[in-house]
C-alpha positions in Angstrom: -1.6 8.7 16.2 -2.8 5.2 16.2 -1.6 3.8 12.9 -2.5 0.5 11.3 0.2 -1.0 9.0 -1.1 -3.8 6.7 1.8 -5.7 5.3 4.0 -4.8 8.2 6.4 -7.7 7.9 7.3 -7.0 4.2 10.4 -5.2 3.0 8.7 -2.0 2.6 6.3 -2.6 5.5 9.1 -3.3 8.0 10.6 0.1 7.1 7.4 1.9 7.4 6.9 0.4 10.8 10.3 1.5 11.9 9.8 5.1 10.6 6.3 5.4 12.3 7.1 3.8 15.5 9.3 6.6 16.8 6.3 8.8 16.9 3.2 6.9 16.7 1.3 3.9 18.1 1.7 1.3 15.3 -0.6 -1.8 15.0 1.2 -4.3 12.7 -0.8 -6.5 10.6 0.5 -9.4 8.5 -0.7 -11.9 6.1 1.0 -15.1 7.4 2.6 -13.9 10.6 1.8 -11.6 13.6 -1.0 -11.3 16.2 -3.3 -9.7 13.7 -3.5 -11.1 10.2 -5.6 -10.4 7.1 -6.2 -12.0 3.6 -6.6 -9.0 1.3 -8.6 -11.1 -1.2 -11.4 -11.7 1.5 -13.8 -8.9 2.5 -14.7 -11.0 5.4 -11.1 -11.2 6.5 -10.8 -7.5 6.2 -13.9 -6.9 8.4 -12.6 -9.3 11.0 -9.2 -7.5 10.9 -10.8 -4.2 11.6 -13.0 -5.6 14.4 -9.9 -6.9 16.1 -8.0 -3.6 15.4 -10.7 -1.1 16.6 -10.5 2.6 15.8 -7.5 4.2 14.3 -6.2 7.5 13.0 -4.2 6.2 9.9 -4.0 3.0 7.8 -1.0 2.2 5.6 -1.1 -0.7 3.3 2.2 -2.0 1.9 0.6 -5.3 0.9 -1.0 -6.7 -2.3 -0.2 -9.5 -4.8 -0.3 -9.4 -8.6 1.2 -11.5 -11.4 4.1 -10.5 -13.5 4.3 -12.3 -16.9 4.3 -11.7 -20.6 1.0 -10.7 -22.1 0.8 -13.9 -24.1 1.3 -15.9 -20.9 -1.1 -14.1 -18.6 -4.3 -16.2 -17.9 -7.6 -14.9 -16.6 -6.5 -16.3 -13.1 -3.4 -14.1 -13.3 -5.3 -10.9 -14.0 -7.8 -12.0 -11.3 -5.1 -12.3 -8.7 -4.2 -8.7 -9.1 -7.7 -7.6 -9.2 -9.0 -9.3 -6.2 -5.9 -9.0 -4.1 -3.9 -5.9 -4.7 -6.7 -3.7 -6.3 -9.9 -4.7 -4.4 -8.0 -5.7 -1.3 -6.8 -2.3 -0.7 -10.0 -0.7 -2.1 -11.8 -2.7 0.6 -9.3 -1.6 3.3 -10.8 1.9 2.7 -14.5 0.9 2.0 -14.7 -1.2 5.1 -12.1 0.8 7.1 -14.1 4.0 7.1 -16.6 2.8 9.8 -13.6 2.2 12.2 -11.6 5.3 11.2 -11.6 8.4 13.4 -12.4 11.8 12.1 -9.6 13.2 9.7 -8.1 9.6 9.6 -5.9 9.0 6.5 -5.5 6.0 4.2 -2.3 5.4 2.3 -2.2 2.7 -0.2 0.5 1.2 -2.5 0.7 1.1 -6.2 4.0 1.0 -7.9 6.1 2.6 -10.5 5.0 0.3 -13.1 1.8 2.2 -13.4 3.7 5.1 -15.1 6.8 3.4 -16.2 5.7 -0.1 -17.6 8.0 -2.7 -18.8 7.5 -6.0 -20.7 5.7 -8.5 -18.4 4.0 -5.8 -16.3 0.5 -5.6 -18.1 -1.4 -7.0 -15.2 0.6 -5.1 -12.6 0.5 -1.8 -14.4 -3.1 -2.1 -14.8 -3.7 -2.7 -11.1 -1.5 0.0 -10.0 -3.0 2.6 -12.3 -6.5 1.6 -10.9 -5.4 2.2 -7.4 -4.2 5.7 -8.2 -7.4 6.4 -10.1 -9.5 5.1 -7.2 -7.5 7.4 -4.6 -8.1 10.6 -6.8 -11.8 9.8 -7.0 -12.4 8.6 -3.3 -10.6 11.6 -2.0 -13.6 13.7 -3.3 -16.1 11.6 -1.3 -14.4 10.6 1.9 -16.5 11.8 5.0 -15.4 13.5 8.2 -12.2 15.1 6.9 -10.6 11.8 6.0 -7.8 11.6 3.4 -6.3 9.3 1.0 -3.1 9.0 -1.0 -1.1 6.3 -2.9 2.6 5.7 -2.6 4.1 4.5 -5.9 7.5 2.9 -4.9 10.3 2.3 -7.4 12.3 -0.8 -7.3 13.5 -1.3 -3.8 17.3 -1.9 -3.2 16.8 -4.8 -0.8 14.4 -6.6 -3.2 16.8 -6.2 -6.0 19.7 -7.6 -4.0 17.5 -10.6 -2.8 16.7 -11.3 -6.5 20.4 -11.0 -7.5 19.6 -7.9 -9.6 21.4 -4.7 -10.0 20.9 -2.7 -6.8 22.0 0.5 -8.3 18.7 1.2 -10.0 16.7 0.8 -6.6 15.8 2.9 -3.7 16.4 1.8 -0.1 13.3 0.7 1.8 14.0 3.3 4.5 14.0 6.1 1.9 10.6 4.6 0.4 9.3 4.8 3.9 9.6 8.6 4.0 6.8 8.9 1.4 4.5 7.1 3.7 5.4 9.1 6.7 4.7 12.3 4.5 1.2 10.9 3.7 0.4 10.0 7.2 1.5 13.1 8.9 0.8 15.6 6.1 -2.4 17.2 4.7 -2.4 16.0 1.1 -5.2 13.9 -0.3 -6.0 12.4 -3.6 -2.3 12.3 -4.5 0.2 9.7 -5.8 3.5 10.1 -4.0 6.8 9.1 -5.6 9.4 8.1 -2.9 12.2 9.3 -5.4 11.2 12.7 -4.6 12.3 12.0 -0.9 15.7 10.6 -1.6 17.7 13.8 -0.7 15.6 14.5 2.5 
């Protein structure tokens, strides 16, 4: 399959590219680096990306920005960042991408564990992540030509925790997280939110 990976240079994205490349033709898309780039906050940029990529069999997005801060500190602009980038950016990958997707193509988006396991400071991110999961459940009912859509909800990633000098024992290695994306791309599920922790023993 021809698989487009948006956010290919990130911690999770790099692991997804490595997992997919063994069996598929991967088109890597970055934000600030790579031959093909995209600004998720811009529908025009997403349209231009798809025009450069052409047709595809699967799209995986591991990209998207959102603000982490206490409820009293979050400004309108902080909420808007998550809404315009991580939420609508990924929604537009599906909305715009449908015209370039082959029959039975799949879309795999990224939310995060904070949608279901919130913590102090996660109000904006939890909102965005939950929105993505709700969008996927509903969009799965309407996608044409046998297309599928799922969301992967990663927990804390070990490599990220190490980089932030946090306790890595609570995280999951990026290579293990990538197994959930592989399952979404190669499986038959649609409208589902996949928890990579269920793939830890595989």
